[in-house]
PyMOL CGO cylinders between C-alpha atoms (Angstrom):
from pymol import cmd
from pymol.cgo import CYLINDER

trace = [
    CYLINDER, 115.59, 132.06, 149.97, 111.95, 131.52, 150.85, 0.3, 1, 1, 1, 1, 1, 1,
    CYLINDER, 111.95, 131.52, 150.85, 110.78, 128.29, 149.20, 0.3, 1, 1, 1, 1, 1, 1,
    CYLINDER, 110.78, 128.29, 149.20, 107.07, 129.04, 149.63, 0.3, 1, 1, 1, 1, 1, 1,
    CYLINDER, 107.07, 129.04, 149.63, 105.42, 129.21, 146.21, 0.3, 1, 1, 1, 1, 1, 1,
    CYLINDER, 105.42, 129.21, 146.21, 104.93, 132.78, 145.05, 0.3, 1, 1, 1, 1, 1, 1,
    CYLINDER, 104.93, 132.78, 145.05, 103.03, 131.73, 141.93, 0.3, 1, 1, 1, 1, 1, 1,
    CYLINDER, 103.03, 131.73, 141.93, 101.11, 128.51, 141.33, 0.3, 1, 1, 1, 1, 1, 1,
    CYLINDER, 101.11, 128.51, 141.33, 99.57, 127.31, 138.06, 0.3, 1, 1, 1, 1, 1, 1,
    CYLINDER, 99.57, 127.31, 138.06, 97.30, 124.34, 138.79, 0.3, 1, 1, 1, 1, 1, 1,
    CYLINDER, 97.30, 124.34, 138.79, 95.90, 122.54, 135.74, 0.3, 1, 1, 1, 1, 1, 1,
    CYLINDER, 95.90, 122.54, 135.74, 95.60, 125.77, 133.76, 0.3, 1, 1, 1, 1, 1, 1,
    CYLINDER, 95.60, 125.77, 133.76, 94.14, 125.73, 130.26, 0.3, 1, 1, 1, 1, 1, 1,
    CYLINDER, 94.14, 125.73, 130.26, 93.38, 128.72, 128.06, 0.3, 1, 1, 1, 1, 1, 1,
    CYLINDER, 93.38, 128.72, 128.06, 91.24, 128.52, 124.94, 0.3, 1, 1, 1, 1, 1, 1,
    CYLINDER, 91.24, 128.52, 124.94, 90.17, 131.16, 122.45, 0.3, 1, 1, 1, 1, 1, 1,
    CYLINDER, 90.17, 131.16, 122.45, 87.36, 130.94, 119.94, 0.3, 1, 1, 1, 1, 1, 1,
    CYLINDER, 87.36, 130.94, 119.94, 88.51, 132.20, 116.56, 0.3, 1, 1, 1, 1, 1, 1,
    CYLINDER, 88.51, 132.20, 116.56, 86.43, 134.12, 114.04, 0.3, 1, 1, 1, 1, 1, 1,
    CYLINDER, 86.43, 134.12, 114.04, 86.03, 130.92, 112.04, 0.3, 1, 1, 1, 1, 1, 1,
    CYLINDER, 86.03, 130.92, 112.04, 84.43, 129.27, 115.06, 0.3, 1, 1, 1, 1, 1, 1,
    CYLINDER, 84.43, 129.27, 115.06, 87.41, 126.99, 115.65, 0.3, 1, 1, 1, 1, 1, 1,
    CYLINDER, 87.41, 126.99, 115.65, 88.80, 126.73, 119.18, 0.3, 1, 1, 1, 1, 1, 1,
    CYLINDER, 88.80, 126.73, 119.18, 92.48, 127.53, 119.75, 0.3, 1, 1, 1, 1, 1, 1,
    CYLINDER, 92.48, 127.53, 119.75, 94.06, 125.73, 122.72, 0.3, 1, 1, 1, 1, 1, 1,
    CYLINDER, 94.06, 125.73, 122.72, 96.75, 128.23, 123.77, 0.3, 1, 1, 1, 1, 1, 1,
    CYLINDER, 96.75, 128.23, 123.77, 97.63, 126.38, 127.00, 0.3, 1, 1, 1, 1, 1, 1,
    CYLINDER, 97.63, 126.38, 127.00, 96.70, 122.86, 128.05, 0.3, 1, 1, 1, 1, 1, 1,
    CYLINDER, 96.70, 122.86, 128.05, 96.65, 121.68, 131.69, 0.3, 1, 1, 1, 1, 1, 1,
    CYLINDER, 96.65, 121.68, 131.69, 99.70, 123.69, 132.76, 0.3, 1, 1, 1, 1, 1, 1,
    CYLINDER, 99.70, 123.69, 132.76, 100.95, 122.99, 136.29, 0.3, 1, 1, 1, 1, 1, 1,
    CYLINDER, 100.95, 122.99, 136.29, 103.93, 124.93, 137.66, 0.3, 1, 1, 1, 1, 1, 1,
    CYLINDER, 103.93, 124.93, 137.66, 105.08, 126.28, 141.03, 0.3, 1, 1, 1, 1, 1, 1,
    CYLINDER, 105.08, 126.28, 141.03, 107.51, 129.17, 141.26, 0.3, 1, 1, 1, 1, 1, 1,
    CYLINDER, 107.51, 129.17, 141.26, 109.16, 129.89, 144.61, 0.3, 1, 1, 1, 1, 1, 1,
    CYLINDER, 109.16, 129.89, 144.61, 110.21, 133.35, 145.74, 0.3, 1, 1, 1, 1, 1, 1,
    CYLINDER, 110.21, 133.35, 145.74, 113.63, 134.38, 144.50, 0.3, 1, 1, 1, 1, 1, 1,
    CYLINDER, 113.63, 134.38, 144.50, 113.75, 131.90, 141.61, 0.3, 1, 1, 1, 1, 1, 1,
    CYLINDER, 113.75, 131.90, 141.61, 114.74, 132.75, 138.05, 0.3, 1, 1, 1, 1, 1, 1,
    CYLINDER, 114.74, 132.75, 138.05, 112.65, 130.76, 135.59, 0.3, 1, 1, 1, 1, 1, 1,
    CYLINDER, 112.65, 130.76, 135.59, 113.13, 130.59, 131.82, 0.3, 1, 1, 1, 1, 1, 1,
    CYLINDER, 113.13, 130.59, 131.82, 110.33, 129.57, 129.45, 0.3, 1, 1, 1, 1, 1, 1,
    CYLINDER, 110.33, 129.57, 129.45, 111.42, 128.43, 125.99, 0.3, 1, 1, 1, 1, 1, 1,
    CYLINDER, 111.42, 128.43, 125.99, 109.45, 127.35, 122.93, 0.3, 1, 1, 1, 1, 1, 1,
    CYLINDER, 109.45, 127.35, 122.93, 108.65, 128.23, 119.36, 0.3, 1, 1, 1, 1, 1, 1,
    CYLINDER, 108.65, 128.23, 119.36, 106.53, 131.22, 118.35, 0.3, 1, 1, 1, 1, 1, 1,
    CYLINDER, 106.53, 131.22, 118.35, 102.88, 130.44, 118.91, 0.3, 1, 1, 1, 1, 1, 1,
    CYLINDER, 102.88, 130.44, 118.91, 103.56, 127.82, 121.58, 0.3, 1, 1, 1, 1, 1, 1,
    CYLINDER, 103.56, 127.82, 121.58, 101.72, 129.80, 124.29, 0.3, 1, 1, 1, 1, 1, 1,
    CYLINDER, 101.72, 129.80, 124.29, 104.57, 131.62, 126.04, 0.3, 1, 1, 1, 1, 1, 1,
    CYLINDER, 104.57, 131.62, 126.04, 103.04, 135.10, 125.95, 0.3, 1, 1, 1, 1, 1, 1,
    CYLINDER, 103.04, 135.10, 125.95, 99.68, 133.67, 127.01, 0.3, 1, 1, 1, 1, 1, 1,
    CYLINDER, 99.68, 133.67, 127.01, 101.33, 132.12, 130.06, 0.3, 1, 1, 1, 1, 1, 1,
    CYLINDER, 101.33, 132.12, 130.06, 102.86, 135.47, 131.06, 0.3, 1, 1, 1, 1, 1, 1,
    CYLINDER, 102.86, 135.47, 131.06, 99.56, 137.31, 130.55, 0.3, 1, 1, 1, 1, 1, 1,
    CYLINDER, 99.56, 137.31, 130.55, 97.85, 134.82, 132.85, 0.3, 1, 1, 1, 1, 1, 1,
    CYLINDER, 97.85, 134.82, 132.85, 100.61, 135.12, 135.46, 0.3, 1, 1, 1, 1, 1, 1,
    CYLINDER, 100.61, 135.12, 135.46, 100.18, 138.91, 135.39, 0.3, 1, 1, 1, 1, 1, 1,
    CYLINDER, 100.18, 138.91, 135.39, 96.42, 138.69, 135.80, 0.3, 1, 1, 1, 1, 1, 1,
    CYLINDER, 96.42, 138.69, 135.80, 95.92, 140.43, 132.45, 0.3, 1, 1, 1, 1, 1, 1,
    CYLINDER, 95.92, 140.43, 132.45, 93.80, 137.44, 131.47, 0.3, 1, 1, 1, 1, 1, 1,
    CYLINDER, 93.80, 137.44, 131.47, 92.19, 134.59, 133.43, 0.3, 1, 1, 1, 1, 1, 1,
    CYLINDER, 92.19, 134.59, 133.43, 92.29, 130.85, 132.66, 0.3, 1, 1, 1, 1, 1, 1,
    CYLINDER, 92.29, 130.85, 132.66, 89.52, 128.92, 130.93, 0.3, 1, 1, 1, 1, 1, 1,
    CYLINDER, 89.52, 128.92, 130.93, 90.19, 126.00, 133.29, 0.3, 1, 1, 1, 1, 1, 1,
    CYLINDER, 90.19, 126.00, 133.29, 92.28, 125.47, 136.40, 0.3, 1, 1, 1, 1, 1, 1,
    CYLINDER, 92.28, 125.47, 136.40, 93.52, 128.10, 138.82, 0.3, 1, 1, 1, 1, 1, 1,
    CYLINDER, 93.52, 128.10, 138.82, 96.37, 130.56, 139.24, 0.3, 1, 1, 1, 1, 1, 1,
    CYLINDER, 96.37, 130.56, 139.24, 97.44, 131.68, 142.70, 0.3, 1, 1, 1, 1, 1, 1,
    CYLINDER, 97.44, 131.68, 142.70, 99.75, 134.66, 143.22, 0.3, 1, 1, 1, 1, 1, 1,
    CYLINDER, 99.75, 134.66, 143.22, 100.74, 135.67, 146.74, 0.3, 1, 1, 1, 1, 1, 1,
    CYLINDER, 100.74, 135.67, 146.74, 98.13, 133.24, 148.01, 0.3, 1, 1, 1, 1, 1, 1,
    CYLINDER, 98.13, 133.24, 148.01, 95.25, 134.80, 146.06, 0.3, 1, 1, 1, 1, 1, 1,
    CYLINDER, 95.25, 134.80, 146.06, 93.30, 133.05, 143.31, 0.3, 1, 1, 1, 1, 1, 1,
    CYLINDER, 93.30, 133.05, 143.31, 93.53, 135.56, 140.45, 0.3, 1, 1, 1, 1, 1, 1,
    CYLINDER, 93.53, 135.56, 140.45, 90.21, 134.48, 138.91, 0.3, 1, 1, 1, 1, 1, 1,
    CYLINDER, 90.21, 134.48, 138.91, 88.43, 135.36, 142.15, 0.3, 1, 1, 1, 1, 1, 1,
    CYLINDER, 88.43, 135.36, 142.15, 89.67, 138.96, 142.03, 0.3, 1, 1, 1, 1, 1, 1,
    CYLINDER, 89.67, 138.96, 142.03, 87.87, 141.67, 140.10, 0.3, 1, 1, 1, 1, 1, 1,
    CYLINDER, 87.87, 141.67, 140.10, 89.62, 143.17, 137.09, 0.3, 1, 1, 1, 1, 1, 1,
    CYLINDER, 89.62, 143.17, 137.09, 90.37, 146.29, 139.15, 0.3, 1, 1, 1, 1, 1, 1,
    CYLINDER, 90.37, 146.29, 139.15, 91.82, 144.20, 141.99, 0.3, 1, 1, 1, 1, 1, 1,
    CYLINDER, 91.82, 144.20, 141.99, 94.06, 142.37, 139.54, 0.3, 1, 1, 1, 1, 1, 1,
    CYLINDER, 94.06, 142.37, 139.54, 95.15, 145.70, 138.05, 0.3, 1, 1, 1, 1, 1, 1,
    CYLINDER, 95.15, 145.70, 138.05, 96.04, 147.13, 141.46, 0.3, 1, 1, 1, 1, 1, 1,
    CYLINDER, 96.04, 147.13, 141.46, 97.91, 143.96, 142.43, 0.3, 1, 1, 1, 1, 1, 1,
    CYLINDER, 97.91, 143.96, 142.43, 99.82, 144.02, 139.15, 0.3, 1, 1, 1, 1, 1, 1,
    CYLINDER, 99.82, 144.02, 139.15, 100.67, 147.70, 139.64, 0.3, 1, 1, 1, 1, 1, 1,
    CYLINDER, 100.67, 147.70, 139.64, 102.07, 147.01, 143.11, 0.3, 1, 1, 1, 1, 1, 1,
    CYLINDER, 102.07, 147.01, 143.11, 103.62, 143.55, 142.89, 0.3, 1, 1, 1, 1, 1, 1,
    CYLINDER, 103.62, 143.55, 142.89, 104.51, 142.83, 139.24, 0.3, 1, 1, 1, 1, 1, 1,
    CYLINDER, 104.51, 142.83, 139.24, 106.99, 144.44, 136.86, 0.3, 1, 1, 1, 1, 1, 1,
    CYLINDER, 106.99, 144.44, 136.86, 106.66, 143.86, 133.13, 0.3, 1, 1, 1, 1, 1, 1,
    CYLINDER, 106.66, 143.86, 133.13, 109.45, 143.91, 130.53, 0.3, 1, 1, 1, 1, 1, 1,
    CYLINDER, 109.45, 143.91, 130.53, 108.63, 143.47, 126.84, 0.3, 1, 1, 1, 1, 1, 1,
    CYLINDER, 108.63, 143.47, 126.84, 110.53, 142.77, 123.62, 0.3, 1, 1, 1, 1, 1, 1,
    CYLINDER, 110.53, 142.77, 123.62, 109.60, 146.24, 122.36, 0.3, 1, 1, 1, 1, 1, 1,
    CYLINDER, 109.60, 146.24, 122.36, 110.55, 148.81, 124.94, 0.3, 1, 1, 1, 1, 1, 1,
    CYLINDER, 110.55, 148.81, 124.94, 107.31, 150.88, 124.99, 0.3, 1, 1, 1, 1, 1, 1,
    CYLINDER, 107.31, 150.88, 124.99, 109.13, 154.03, 126.05, 0.3, 1, 1, 1, 1, 1, 1,
    CYLINDER, 109.13, 154.03, 126.05, 107.52, 157.40, 125.34, 0.3, 1, 1, 1, 1, 1, 1,
    CYLINDER, 107.52, 157.40, 125.34, 110.01, 159.15, 123.05, 0.3, 1, 1, 1, 1, 1, 1,
    CYLINDER, 110.01, 159.15, 123.05, 109.02, 162.70, 124.03, 0.3, 1, 1, 1, 1, 1, 1,
    CYLINDER, 109.02, 162.70, 124.03, 109.66, 162.04, 127.73, 0.3, 1, 1, 1, 1, 1, 1,
    CYLINDER, 109.66, 162.04, 127.73, 113.06, 161.99, 129.39, 0.3, 1, 1, 1, 1, 1, 1,
    CYLINDER, 113.06, 161.99, 129.39, 114.72, 158.78, 130.51, 0.3, 1, 1, 1, 1, 1, 1,
    CYLINDER, 114.72, 158.78, 130.51, 113.88, 159.52, 134.16, 0.3, 1, 1, 1, 1, 1, 1,
    CYLINDER, 113.88, 159.52, 134.16, 110.27, 160.42, 133.30, 0.3, 1, 1, 1, 1, 1, 1,
    CYLINDER, 110.27, 160.42, 133.30, 109.82, 157.11, 131.49, 0.3, 1, 1, 1, 1, 1, 1,
    CYLINDER, 109.82, 157.11, 131.49, 111.07, 155.22, 134.52, 0.3, 1, 1, 1, 1, 1, 1,
    CYLINDER, 111.07, 155.22, 134.52, 108.87, 157.02, 137.05, 0.3, 1, 1, 1, 1, 1, 1,
    CYLINDER, 108.87, 157.02, 137.05, 105.65, 156.59, 135.03, 0.3, 1, 1, 1, 1, 1, 1,
    CYLINDER, 105.65, 156.59, 135.03, 104.43, 153.66, 137.20, 0.3, 1, 1, 1, 1, 1, 1,
    CYLINDER, 104.43, 153.66, 137.20, 104.99, 155.83, 140.28, 0.3, 1, 1, 1, 1, 1, 1,
    CYLINDER, 104.99, 155.83, 140.28, 102.98, 158.69, 138.78, 0.3, 1, 1, 1, 1, 1, 1,
    CYLINDER, 102.98, 158.69, 138.78, 100.11, 156.34, 137.96, 0.3, 1, 1, 1, 1, 1, 1,
    CYLINDER, 100.11, 156.34, 137.96, 100.16, 154.85, 141.47, 0.3, 1, 1, 1, 1, 1, 1,
    CYLINDER, 100.16, 154.85, 141.47, 100.30, 158.25, 143.15, 0.3, 1, 1, 1, 1, 1, 1,
    CYLINDER, 100.30, 158.25, 143.15, 103.73, 157.77, 144.74, 0.3, 1, 1, 1, 1, 1, 1,
    CYLINDER, 103.73, 157.77, 144.74, 105.58, 160.80, 146.05, 0.3, 1, 1, 1, 1, 1, 1,
    CYLINDER, 105.58, 160.80, 146.05, 107.58, 162.39, 143.24, 0.3, 1, 1, 1, 1, 1, 1,
    CYLINDER, 107.58, 162.39, 143.24, 110.71, 162.66, 145.37, 0.3, 1, 1, 1, 1, 1, 1,
    CYLINDER, 110.71, 162.66, 145.37, 110.58, 158.95, 146.18, 0.3, 1, 1, 1, 1, 1, 1,
    CYLINDER, 110.58, 158.95, 146.18, 110.10, 157.89, 142.55, 0.3, 1, 1, 1, 1, 1, 1,
    CYLINDER, 110.10, 157.89, 142.55, 112.80, 160.26, 141.27, 0.3, 1, 1, 1, 1, 1, 1,
    CYLINDER, 112.80, 160.26, 141.27, 115.27, 159.05, 143.87, 0.3, 1, 1, 1, 1, 1, 1,
    CYLINDER, 115.27, 159.05, 143.87, 114.55, 155.41, 143.08, 0.3, 1, 1, 1, 1, 1, 1,
    CYLINDER, 114.55, 155.41, 143.08, 114.86, 156.09, 139.31, 0.3, 1, 1, 1, 1, 1, 1,
    CYLINDER, 114.86, 156.09, 139.31, 118.25, 157.73, 139.76, 0.3, 1, 1, 1, 1, 1, 1,
    CYLINDER, 118.25, 157.73, 139.76, 119.43, 154.84, 141.94, 0.3, 1, 1, 1, 1, 1, 1,
    CYLINDER, 119.43, 154.84, 141.94, 118.42, 152.32, 139.26, 0.3, 1, 1, 1, 1, 1, 1,
    CYLINDER, 118.42, 152.32, 139.26, 119.97, 154.38, 136.46, 0.3, 1, 1, 1, 1, 1, 1,
    CYLINDER, 119.97, 154.38, 136.46, 123.24, 154.43, 138.39, 0.3, 1, 1, 1, 1, 1, 1,
    CYLINDER, 123.24, 154.43, 138.39, 123.14, 150.64, 138.68, 0.3, 1, 1, 1, 1, 1, 1,
    CYLINDER, 123.14, 150.64, 138.68, 122.58, 150.14, 134.94, 0.3, 1, 1, 1, 1, 1, 1,
    CYLINDER, 122.58, 150.14, 134.94, 125.23, 152.71, 133.95, 0.3, 1, 1, 1, 1, 1, 1,
    CYLINDER, 125.23, 152.71, 133.95, 122.87, 155.37, 132.57, 0.3, 1, 1, 1, 1, 1, 1,
    CYLINDER, 122.87, 155.37, 132.57, 122.81, 157.96, 135.37, 0.3, 1, 1, 1, 1, 1, 1,
    CYLINDER, 122.81, 157.96, 135.37, 124.24, 160.64, 133.06, 0.3, 1, 1, 1, 1, 1, 1,
    CYLINDER, 124.24, 160.64, 133.06, 121.41, 160.07, 130.54, 0.3, 1, 1, 1, 1, 1, 1,
    CYLINDER, 121.41, 160.07, 130.54, 118.56, 160.74, 133.01, 0.3, 1, 1, 1, 1, 1, 1,
    CYLINDER, 118.56, 160.74, 133.01, 117.55, 164.07, 131.44, 0.3, 1, 1, 1, 1, 1, 1,
    CYLINDER, 117.55, 164.07, 131.44, 117.94, 162.94, 127.81, 0.3, 1, 1, 1, 1, 1, 1,
    CYLINDER, 117.94, 162.94, 127.81, 114.87, 162.15, 125.75, 0.3, 1, 1, 1, 1, 1, 1,
    CYLINDER, 114.87, 162.15, 125.75, 114.30, 158.43, 125.31, 0.3, 1, 1, 1, 1, 1, 1,
    CYLINDER, 114.30, 158.43, 125.31, 114.48, 158.69, 121.51, 0.3, 1, 1, 1, 1, 1, 1,
    CYLINDER, 114.48, 158.69, 121.51, 118.20, 159.47, 121.77, 0.3, 1, 1, 1, 1, 1, 1,
    CYLINDER, 118.20, 159.47, 121.77, 119.02, 156.04, 123.25, 0.3, 1, 1, 1, 1, 1, 1,
    CYLINDER, 119.02, 156.04, 123.25, 120.28, 152.92, 121.51, 0.3, 1, 1, 1, 1, 1, 1,
    CYLINDER, 120.28, 152.92, 121.51, 118.21, 149.74, 121.61, 0.3, 1, 1, 1, 1, 1, 1,
    CYLINDER, 118.21, 149.74, 121.61, 120.28, 148.26, 124.42, 0.3, 1, 1, 1, 1, 1, 1,
    CYLINDER, 120.28, 148.26, 124.42, 120.01, 151.48, 126.42, 0.3, 1, 1, 1, 1, 1, 1,
    CYLINDER, 120.01, 151.48, 126.42, 116.24, 151.60, 125.88, 0.3, 1, 1, 1, 1, 1, 1,
    CYLINDER, 116.24, 151.60, 125.88, 115.85, 148.09, 127.26, 0.3, 1, 1, 1, 1, 1, 1,
    CYLINDER, 115.85, 148.09, 127.26, 117.94, 148.99, 130.30, 0.3, 1, 1, 1, 1, 1, 1,
    CYLINDER, 117.94, 148.99, 130.30, 115.59, 151.91, 130.93, 0.3, 1, 1, 1, 1, 1, 1,
    CYLINDER, 115.59, 151.91, 130.93, 112.58, 149.61, 130.49, 0.3, 1, 1, 1, 1, 1, 1,
    CYLINDER, 112.58, 149.61, 130.49, 114.07, 147.27, 133.10, 0.3, 1, 1, 1, 1, 1, 1,
    CYLINDER, 114.07, 147.27, 133.10, 114.51, 150.19, 135.51, 0.3, 1, 1, 1, 1, 1, 1,
    CYLINDER, 114.51, 150.19, 135.51, 110.85, 151.11, 134.94, 0.3, 1, 1, 1, 1, 1, 1,
    CYLINDER, 110.85, 151.11, 134.94, 109.77, 147.54, 135.74, 0.3, 1, 1, 1, 1, 1, 1,
    CYLINDER, 109.77, 147.54, 135.74, 111.79, 147.56, 138.97, 0.3, 1, 1, 1, 1, 1, 1,
    CYLINDER, 111.79, 147.56, 138.97, 110.77, 151.06, 140.11, 0.3, 1, 1, 1, 1, 1, 1,
    CYLINDER, 110.77, 151.06, 140.11, 108.19, 150.01, 142.71, 0.3, 1, 1, 1, 1, 1, 1,
    CYLINDER, 108.19, 150.01, 142.71, 110.17, 147.01, 143.97, 0.3, 1, 1, 1, 1, 1, 1,
    CYLINDER, 110.17, 147.01, 143.97, 107.78, 144.33, 142.66, 0.3, 1, 1, 1, 1, 1, 1,
    CYLINDER, 107.78, 144.33, 142.66, 107.82, 140.78, 143.97, 0.3, 1, 1, 1, 1, 1, 1,
    CYLINDER, 107.82, 140.78, 143.97, 107.65, 139.32, 140.45, 0.3, 1, 1, 1, 1, 1, 1,
    CYLINDER, 107.65, 139.32, 140.45, 109.23, 140.38, 137.16, 0.3, 1, 1, 1, 1, 1, 1,
    CYLINDER, 109.23, 140.38, 137.16, 107.70, 138.98, 133.97, 0.3, 1, 1, 1, 1, 1, 1,
    CYLINDER, 107.70, 138.98, 133.97, 109.82, 139.46, 130.84, 0.3, 1, 1, 1, 1, 1, 1,
    CYLINDER, 109.82, 139.46, 130.84, 108.48, 138.56, 127.39, 0.3, 1, 1, 1, 1, 1, 1,
    CYLINDER, 108.48, 138.56, 127.39, 111.42, 138.09, 124.99, 0.3, 1, 1, 1, 1, 1, 1,
    CYLINDER, 111.42, 138.09, 124.99, 113.25, 141.00, 126.66, 0.3, 1, 1, 1, 1, 1, 1,
    CYLINDER, 113.25, 141.00, 126.66, 116.25, 140.69, 124.31, 0.3, 1, 1, 1, 1, 1, 1,
    CYLINDER, 116.25, 140.69, 124.31, 114.34, 139.74, 121.15, 0.3, 1, 1, 1, 1, 1, 1,
    CYLINDER, 114.34, 139.74, 121.15, 114.86, 143.18, 119.60, 0.3, 1, 1, 1, 1, 1, 1,
    CYLINDER, 114.86, 143.18, 119.60, 118.61, 143.33, 120.32, 0.3, 1, 1, 1, 1, 1, 1,
    CYLINDER, 118.61, 143.33, 120.32, 121.72, 142.02, 118.61, 0.3, 1, 1, 1, 1, 1, 1,
    CYLINDER, 121.72, 142.02, 118.61, 123.47, 139.03, 120.19, 0.3, 1, 1, 1, 1, 1, 1,
    CYLINDER, 123.47, 139.03, 120.19, 126.06, 141.04, 122.13, 0.3, 1, 1, 1, 1, 1, 1,
    CYLINDER, 126.06, 141.04, 122.13, 123.51, 143.45, 123.60, 0.3, 1, 1, 1, 1, 1, 1,
    CYLINDER, 123.51, 143.45, 123.60, 121.13, 140.55, 124.30, 0.3, 1, 1, 1, 1, 1, 1,
    CYLINDER, 121.13, 140.55, 124.30, 123.63, 138.82, 126.56, 0.3, 1, 1, 1, 1, 1, 1,
    CYLINDER, 123.63, 138.82, 126.56, 124.61, 142.09, 128.28, 0.3, 1, 1, 1, 1, 1, 1,
    CYLINDER, 124.61, 142.09, 128.28, 121.00, 143.10, 128.96, 0.3, 1, 1, 1, 1, 1, 1,
    CYLINDER, 121.00, 143.10, 128.96, 119.90, 139.64, 130.11, 0.3, 1, 1, 1, 1, 1, 1,
    CYLINDER, 119.90, 139.64, 130.11, 122.84, 139.30, 132.49, 0.3, 1, 1, 1, 1, 1, 1,
    CYLINDER, 122.84, 139.30, 132.49, 122.02, 142.77, 133.83, 0.3, 1, 1, 1, 1, 1, 1,
    CYLINDER, 122.02, 142.77, 133.83, 118.36, 141.86, 134.35, 0.3, 1, 1, 1, 1, 1, 1,
    CYLINDER, 118.36, 141.86, 134.35, 119.29, 138.67, 136.21, 0.3, 1, 1, 1, 1, 1, 1,
    CYLINDER, 119.29, 138.67, 136.21, 121.77, 140.53, 138.43, 0.3, 1, 1, 1, 1, 1, 1,
    CYLINDER, 121.77, 140.53, 138.43, 119.30, 143.28, 139.29, 0.3, 1, 1, 1, 1, 1, 1,
    CYLINDER, 119.30, 143.28, 139.29, 116.55, 140.79, 140.10, 0.3, 1, 1, 1, 1, 1, 1,
    CYLINDER, 116.55, 140.79, 140.10, 118.94, 138.93, 142.41, 0.3, 1, 1, 1, 1, 1, 1,
    CYLINDER, 118.94, 138.93, 142.41, 119.96, 142.16, 144.13, 0.3, 1, 1, 1, 1, 1, 1,
    CYLINDER, 119.96, 142.16, 144.13, 116.32, 143.19, 144.55, 0.3, 1, 1, 1, 1, 1, 1,
    CYLINDER, 116.32, 143.19, 144.55, 115.42, 139.70, 145.84, 0.3, 1, 1, 1, 1, 1, 1,
    CYLINDER, 115.42, 139.70, 145.84, 112.62, 139.55, 143.29, 0.3, 1, 1, 1, 1, 1, 1,
    CYLINDER, 112.62, 139.55, 143.29, 111.41, 136.55, 141.28, 0.3, 1, 1, 1, 1, 1, 1,
    CYLINDER, 111.41, 136.55, 141.28, 111.91, 136.43, 137.51, 0.3, 1, 1, 1, 1, 1, 1,
    CYLINDER, 111.91, 136.43, 137.51, 110.02, 134.54, 134.82, 0.3, 1, 1, 1, 1, 1, 1,
    CYLINDER, 110.02, 134.54, 134.82, 111.28, 135.24, 131.32, 0.3, 1, 1, 1, 1, 1, 1,
    CYLINDER, 111.28, 135.24, 131.32, 110.50, 133.97, 127.85, 0.3, 1, 1, 1, 1, 1, 1,
    CYLINDER, 110.50, 133.97, 127.85, 113.38, 133.44, 125.44, 0.3, 1, 1, 1, 1, 1, 1,
    CYLINDER, 113.38, 133.44, 125.44, 114.18, 131.62, 122.21, 0.3, 1, 1, 1, 1, 1, 1,
    CYLINDER, 114.18, 131.62, 122.21, 117.85, 131.47, 123.21, 0.3, 1, 1, 1, 1, 1, 1,
    CYLINDER, 117.85, 131.47, 123.21, 119.14, 128.38, 124.99, 0.3, 1, 1, 1, 1, 1, 1,
    CYLINDER, 119.14, 128.38, 124.99, 122.20, 130.41, 126.02, 0.3, 1, 1, 1, 1, 1, 1,
    CYLINDER, 122.20, 130.41, 126.02, 120.06, 133.01, 127.77, 0.3, 1, 1, 1, 1, 1, 1,
    CYLINDER, 120.06, 133.01, 127.77, 117.83, 130.31, 129.25, 0.3, 1, 1, 1, 1, 1, 1,
    CYLINDER, 117.83, 130.31, 129.25, 120.99, 128.95, 130.86, 0.3, 1, 1, 1, 1, 1, 1,
    CYLINDER, 120.99, 128.95, 130.86, 121.09, 131.99, 133.17, 0.3, 1, 1, 1, 1, 1, 1,
    CYLINDER, 121.09, 131.99, 133.17, 117.95, 130.74, 134.97, 0.3, 1, 1, 1, 1, 1, 1,
    CYLINDER, 117.95, 130.74, 134.97, 117.66, 128.46, 137.98, 0.3, 1, 1, 1, 1, 1, 1,
    CYLINDER, 117.66, 128.46, 137.98, 115.21, 126.29, 136.07, 0.3, 1, 1, 1, 1, 1, 1,
    CYLINDER, 115.21, 126.29, 136.07, 114.00, 126.02, 132.48, 0.3, 1, 1, 1, 1, 1, 1,
    CYLINDER, 114.00, 126.02, 132.48, 110.61, 124.96, 131.14, 0.3, 1, 1, 1, 1, 1, 1,
    CYLINDER, 110.61, 124.96, 131.14, 109.65, 124.26, 127.54, 0.3, 1, 1, 1, 1, 1, 1,
    CYLINDER, 109.65, 124.26, 127.54, 106.29, 125.07, 125.98, 0.3, 1, 1, 1, 1, 1, 1,
    CYLINDER, 106.29, 125.07, 125.98, 105.15, 123.21, 122.88, 0.3, 1, 1, 1, 1, 1, 1,
    CYLINDER, 105.15, 123.21, 122.88, 101.62, 123.29, 121.50, 0.3, 1, 1, 1, 1, 1, 1,
    CYLINDER, 101.62, 123.29, 121.50, 100.39, 124.74, 124.79, 0.3, 1, 1, 1, 1, 1, 1,
    CYLINDER, 100.39, 124.74, 124.79, 101.92, 121.97, 126.92, 0.3, 1, 1, 1, 1, 1, 1,
    CYLINDER, 101.92, 121.97, 126.92, 104.52, 122.94, 129.55, 0.3, 1, 1, 1, 1, 1, 1,
    CYLINDER, 104.52, 122.94, 129.55, 107.29, 120.52, 130.51, 0.3, 1, 1, 1, 1, 1, 1,
    CYLINDER, 107.29, 120.52, 130.51, 110.37, 120.90, 132.71, 0.3, 1, 1, 1, 1, 1, 1,
    CYLINDER, 110.37, 120.90, 132.71, 113.57, 120.87, 130.65, 0.3, 1, 1, 1, 1, 1, 1,
]
cmd.load_cgo(trace, "trace")
């Protein structure tokens, strides 16, 4: 494992001004280093800032104070387009709600990031079929996404996130829409695939059991991040 930091939060704060004029402190002076190949769990109550942290790590948003470095680049110094292109190439996103397009097939949902990036269709299709084989859904490739169960949909969403072999996977409550049995199965699958791909994983979870699958766990409360 390469211990060089892949992602660095250095004194990061994020504030939002509400319609009332009040200031919401979503994150306060967050400092965290994530090395390549690590699996990191973020726990905390709803509203504690977990999703904000992931959005900042992805470059979807930029901090109000402090700096975030990903692959040695300060995200705030990149243009919005540069952050988008970096995210498209180097980051895979997994959400609580699967965001599959029901009228497309399973394979088509997975290869969407490749279509957007202009990858060769044969390469994306081959990679999608490889991933579907690994998650036990190869025979469902031509089925429409709306025919899948919740657990199957999340497995497809994980395949989509891994399609372009990203360096970093960010997962926001990836099992929050599943029952307990499926939650454990899907989370264990995600961890195994990330290990096999030699990617880095940061995931948000309310479950201490699922947090236990990580190499390290951090807790967010009222925008303050502490090592558990």
